[in-house]
Legacy VTK file of the C-alpha trace (Angstrom):
# vtk DataFile Version 3.0
C-alpha trace
ASCII
DATASET POLYDATA
POINTS 335 float
-18.357 -21.908 -16.369
-18.358 -19.305 -19.095
-17.650 -19.412 -22.786
-14.253 -17.890 -23.502
-15.740 -15.683 -26.232
-18.510 -14.171 -24.075
-17.940 -10.622 -22.872
-18.122 -10.508 -19.099
-19.258 -7.396 -17.196
-16.923 -6.178 -14.393
-19.630 -6.843 -11.770
-19.619 -10.545 -12.672
-15.818 -10.585 -12.342
-16.246 -9.252 -8.809
-18.758 -11.983 -7.873
-16.577 -14.768 -9.298
-13.458 -13.345 -7.629
-15.184 -13.290 -4.227
-16.298 -16.905 -4.772
-12.679 -17.889 -5.533
-11.506 -16.097 -2.376
-14.186 -17.831 -0.305
-13.035 -21.218 -1.627
-9.345 -20.535 -0.918
-10.272 -19.090 2.476
-11.671 -22.493 3.487
-8.089 -23.790 3.463
-5.884 -20.733 4.059
-7.180 -19.364 7.342
-7.481 -15.696 8.306
-5.442 -14.112 5.502
-8.211 -12.534 3.420
-6.352 -9.264 2.727
-3.205 -11.067 1.568
-5.268 -13.535 -0.503
-7.079 -10.632 -2.191
-3.711 -9.203 -3.211
-2.515 -12.531 -4.623
-5.727 -12.921 -6.635
-5.449 -9.290 -7.781
-2.000 -10.073 -9.170
-3.368 -13.042 -11.122
-6.445 -11.186 -12.411
-4.220 -8.297 -13.493
-2.228 -10.774 -15.581
0.945 -10.592 -13.507
3.269 -12.584 -11.302
3.286 -12.467 -7.498
6.222 -12.606 -5.081
5.347 -14.085 -1.688
8.104 -13.056 0.687
7.956 -14.545 4.150
9.553 -16.963 6.566
9.084 -20.712 5.892
5.917 -22.401 7.125
3.465 -19.516 6.765
1.224 -20.997 4.062
2.815 -19.743 0.845
2.869 -23.125 -0.905
-0.631 -23.939 0.324
-1.871 -20.605 -1.022
-0.470 -21.247 -4.501
-1.904 -24.764 -4.701
-5.285 -23.588 -3.405
-5.552 -20.824 -6.005
-4.627 -23.272 -8.770
-7.439 -25.599 -7.653
-10.045 -22.837 -7.248
-9.143 -21.298 -10.642
-9.139 -24.685 -12.390
-5.537 -24.261 -13.568
-2.778 -26.750 -14.295
-0.277 -26.443 -11.435
3.395 -27.298 -11.042
5.719 -26.714 -8.130
9.456 -26.235 -8.603
11.751 -26.234 -5.589
14.675 -23.927 -6.236
18.026 -25.117 -4.871
21.632 -23.912 -5.238
22.392 -26.675 -7.795
19.283 -26.142 -9.955
20.135 -25.631 -13.648
18.231 -23.529 -16.222
17.258 -26.760 -18.036
15.544 -27.941 -14.845
13.183 -24.973 -15.269
12.695 -24.818 -19.035
13.206 -28.430 -20.107
15.873 -29.832 -22.412
16.555 -31.894 -25.525
17.006 -35.615 -24.892
18.299 -38.165 -27.367
15.631 -40.655 -28.465
17.404 -43.903 -29.332
14.434 -45.311 -31.252
14.127 -42.373 -33.640
17.793 -41.409 -33.549
16.829 -37.761 -32.985
16.775 -35.279 -30.151
13.309 -34.625 -28.699
12.326 -31.715 -26.450
11.105 -32.652 -23.005
9.203 -29.726 -21.506
10.145 -28.524 -18.031
7.830 -27.515 -15.183
7.528 -23.939 -16.533
5.035 -25.295 -19.110
1.968 -24.923 -16.922
-0.723 -22.339 -16.039
0.371 -21.617 -12.473
3.977 -22.251 -11.485
4.987 -22.156 -7.850
8.655 -21.168 -7.847
9.473 -22.161 -4.293
12.348 -20.338 -2.558
13.372 -18.603 -5.776
16.222 -16.774 -4.071
17.974 -20.026 -3.153
19.134 -20.543 -6.741
21.977 -18.751 -8.582
21.311 -15.868 -11.003
21.762 -18.021 -14.151
18.785 -20.177 -13.229
16.780 -17.174 -12.033
17.272 -15.612 -15.483
15.746 -18.674 -17.200
12.566 -18.074 -15.224
12.842 -14.332 -15.913
12.501 -14.856 -19.680
9.438 -17.034 -19.160
7.842 -14.425 -16.872
8.508 -11.456 -19.125
8.246 -12.896 -22.632
5.810 -15.795 -21.979
8.297 -18.012 -23.807
11.441 -20.078 -23.196
14.492 -20.532 -25.400
16.342 -23.849 -25.333
19.402 -24.327 -27.548
18.230 -21.693 -30.013
14.634 -22.936 -30.252
11.848 -20.760 -28.807
8.704 -22.267 -27.301
5.623 -20.212 -26.439
3.910 -20.751 -23.090
0.153 -21.254 -23.089
-2.067 -18.579 -21.536
-2.872 -18.100 -18.745
0.656 -18.281 -17.322
1.393 -16.960 -13.862
4.311 -17.396 -11.496
3.793 -17.349 -7.752
7.319 -17.206 -6.380
8.173 -17.587 -2.727
11.294 -15.980 -1.319
12.867 -16.158 2.093
13.807 -12.809 3.644
17.209 -11.651 2.371
18.923 -12.041 5.732
17.992 -15.746 5.713
20.927 -18.155 5.392
21.895 -19.430 1.932
19.963 -16.949 -0.204
20.939 -15.030 -3.343
19.335 -11.570 -3.432
17.018 -11.182 -6.411
18.361 -8.583 -8.854
16.345 -5.380 -9.243
15.432 -6.313 -12.826
13.823 -9.521 -11.647
12.014 -7.917 -8.717
10.565 -5.403 -11.183
8.969 -8.268 -13.156
6.734 -9.123 -10.207
3.515 -7.139 -10.293
3.389 -7.077 -6.505
4.972 -8.478 -3.368
2.850 -9.927 -0.570
3.778 -10.989 2.978
1.500 -13.126 5.139
3.083 -12.802 8.561
2.409 -15.054 11.524
-1.236 -15.920 12.221
-3.108 -14.834 15.324
-3.396 -17.589 17.942
-7.109 -18.079 17.194
-6.303 -18.424 13.479
-3.531 -20.917 14.211
-5.898 -22.970 16.357
-8.415 -22.885 13.494
-5.723 -24.356 11.183
-5.239 -27.250 13.614
-8.984 -27.727 14.087
-9.632 -27.964 10.356
-6.718 -30.355 9.930
-8.213 -32.692 12.552
-11.688 -32.400 11.026
-10.599 -33.462 7.508
-8.465 -36.354 8.870
-5.789 -36.034 6.181
-2.944 -33.692 5.254
-4.070 -32.436 1.847
-7.055 -30.115 1.480
-8.918 -30.274 -1.842
-10.763 -27.294 -3.313
-13.327 -27.740 -6.070
-12.774 -25.455 -9.110
-14.845 -22.262 -9.024
-13.840 -21.180 -12.549
-11.623 -22.599 -15.320
-8.774 -21.249 -17.459
-11.122 -19.852 -20.132
-13.239 -18.083 -17.520
-10.116 -16.628 -15.916
-9.066 -15.197 -19.282
-12.543 -13.676 -19.705
-12.269 -12.138 -16.212
-8.873 -10.679 -17.086
-10.216 -9.246 -20.352
-13.189 -7.654 -18.548
-10.843 -5.548 -16.423
-10.083 -3.483 -19.541
-13.615 -2.059 -19.161
-12.866 -0.625 -15.702
-12.667 3.162 -16.112
-9.684 5.159 -14.852
-10.294 8.893 -15.122
-7.426 11.259 -15.918
-7.062 12.659 -12.397
-6.657 9.143 -10.963
-4.197 8.219 -13.715
-2.129 11.322 -13.002
-2.272 10.493 -9.274
-0.784 7.076 -10.057
2.056 8.692 -12.024
2.636 11.273 -9.262
2.968 8.536 -6.613
5.493 6.568 -8.645
7.471 9.692 -9.537
7.561 10.713 -5.860
9.389 7.485 -4.970
12.244 8.670 -7.228
12.508 12.020 -5.423
12.415 10.687 -1.856
15.639 11.498 0.066
16.016 7.920 1.374
15.815 6.358 -2.098
18.723 5.510 -4.401
16.563 4.134 -7.250
12.808 4.750 -7.318
10.037 2.750 -8.979
10.145 2.493 -12.778
7.181 3.183 -15.094
6.428 -0.509 -14.647
5.452 0.497 -11.106
2.877 2.947 -12.467
1.484 0.229 -14.708
1.248 -2.156 -11.739
-0.682 0.472 -9.750
-3.089 0.945 -12.651
-3.736 -2.774 -13.207
-4.067 -3.645 -9.520
-6.298 -0.634 -8.768
-8.698 -1.861 -11.474
-8.934 -5.223 -9.701
-9.492 -3.511 -6.335
-12.361 -1.567 -7.905
-13.949 -4.754 -9.250
-13.563 -6.520 -5.883
-15.418 -3.552 -4.355
-18.266 -3.895 -6.874
-17.348 -0.890 -9.042
-16.466 -0.501 -12.722
-14.368 2.631 -12.101
-11.253 3.312 -10.022
-11.198 5.712 -7.069
-8.026 7.016 -5.327
-8.600 4.631 -2.386
-8.132 1.664 -4.756
-4.715 3.042 -5.690
-3.766 3.631 -2.032
-4.763 0.053 -1.107
-2.308 -1.469 -3.589
0.491 1.127 -3.438
2.750 -0.637 -0.932
2.503 -4.158 -2.476
2.976 -2.686 -5.973
5.832 -0.246 -5.287
7.866 -1.208 -2.188
9.812 -4.042 -3.880
10.776 -1.722 -6.772
12.569 0.763 -4.516
16.301 0.594 -3.768
17.227 2.489 -0.615
20.443 4.405 -0.068
23.018 2.181 1.725
22.929 4.278 4.899
19.171 3.602 5.186
19.846 -0.111 5.676
21.866 0.771 8.765
18.921 2.770 10.083
16.557 -0.132 9.341
14.385 2.006 7.060
11.986 -0.198 5.111
10.836 0.585 1.524
7.230 0.225 2.770
7.854 3.201 5.066
8.962 5.234 2.020
5.752 4.331 0.160
3.741 5.376 3.223
5.474 8.774 3.275
4.885 9.182 -0.464
1.169 8.439 0.024
0.972 10.994 2.842
2.759 13.629 0.786
0.932 13.241 -2.535
-2.494 14.924 -2.702
-5.244 12.576 -3.927
-7.749 13.844 -6.505
-11.445 14.271 -5.751
-12.561 14.660 -9.353
-15.380 12.889 -11.160
-14.277 13.914 -14.632
-14.564 11.669 -17.668
-11.287 10.011 -18.764
-9.869 11.538 -21.938
-9.261 8.128 -23.528
-12.988 7.302 -23.233
-14.522 10.600 -24.360
-17.308 8.772 -26.169
-18.473 6.959 -23.050
-21.171 7.989 -20.635
-20.177 8.920 -17.108
-20.749 6.416 -14.314
LINES 1 336
335 0 1 2 3 4 5 6 7 8 9 10 11 12 13 14 15 16 17 18 19 20 21 22 23 24 25 26 27 28 29 30 31 32 33 34 35 36 37 38 39 40 41 42 43 44 45 46 47 48 49 50 51 52 53 54 55 56 57 58 59 60 61 62 63 64 65 66 67 68 69 70 71 72 73 74 75 76 77 78 79 80 81 82 83 84 85 86 87 88 89 90 91 92 93 94 95 96 97 98 99 100 101 102 103 104 105 106 107 108 109 110 111 112 113 114 115 116 117 118 119 120 121 122 123 124 125 126 127 128 129 130 131 132 133 134 135 136 137 138 139 140 141 142 143 144 145 146 147 148 149 150 151 152 153 154 155 156 157 158 159 160 161 162 163 164 165 166 167 168 169 170 171 172 173 174 175 176 177 178 179 180 181 182 183 184 185 186 187 188 189 190 191 192 193 194 195 196 197 198 199 200 201 202 203 204 205 206 207 208 209 210 211 212 213 214 215 216 217 218 219 220 221 222 223 224 225 226 227 228 229 230 231 232 233 234 235 236 237 238 239 240 241 242 243 244 245 246 247 248 249 250 251 252 253 254 255 256 257 258 259 260 261 262 263 264 265 266 267 268 269 270 271 272 273 274 275 276 277 278 279 280 281 282 283 284 285 286 287 288 289 290 291 292 293 294 295 296 297 298 299 300 301 302 303 304 305 306 307 308 309 310 311 312 313 314 315 316 317 318 319 320 321 322 323 324 325 326 327 328 329 330 331 332 333 334
């Protein structure tokens, strides 16, 4: 474990991140690419939307990351009758003192699993939205700060699934990226069963690889990952191109560009580099941008997927091949 005040080099972040992925991979079988994206979202300081059918390991993934990262973990099952106070907490009357005391809700944690977030009405979704965006909750006029690190891993059933409320665009935009796991291969599914029989119990325990202070140091170290101007402009060009695409009603906001930047830095670190290359941006483009795109209504009838739009944007936007020094770091040496 590291001291919170010690400056950590990006290469060490990469080693620790791979160790965390190895630990989670002992429990969540055969999903390394998806797990890398989830961890990238956490390292980049954001929230992750896991959109998939039930039973594909979303809850297990969240719990496993909490254990490997040494974080306090709470799970909140969203239902149609869930109230905002069930998320944030509420004031209860204490008969002994004769005063109202605040009882904190499950949002007061390091890693919150918001399970089936689109099963609850917009009023309750908005209570979580404030916590995600502002890192605080307001209850009856009193504001409470949430301790860092604070990350939400939300699971959502596909929109066509029965009994769901579509997440509003503003809330989707608050998620740094969206990840889908998909069904496992048959060999992977057999491996899940084999491991379950070998451990002889339902729950799988992962020993912590890092702790909350170390995670904060890892997040801070990502600020030292260099993004040269040509790569930065490439990021902006990709996001802007989603707004011009003929199939798109509303393209990705500047928050999409920021997501590309932050996630590309993590991809670089996971690849053992302290600088971003265009391939890092391409690797995270679909998870970072697809959920921020609203298609024209006629595209739904043609079954066009936002991921397809991002793919076309990637194909149509020339990637830079420059090794220039970034303008914001003119005093630094080149890599």
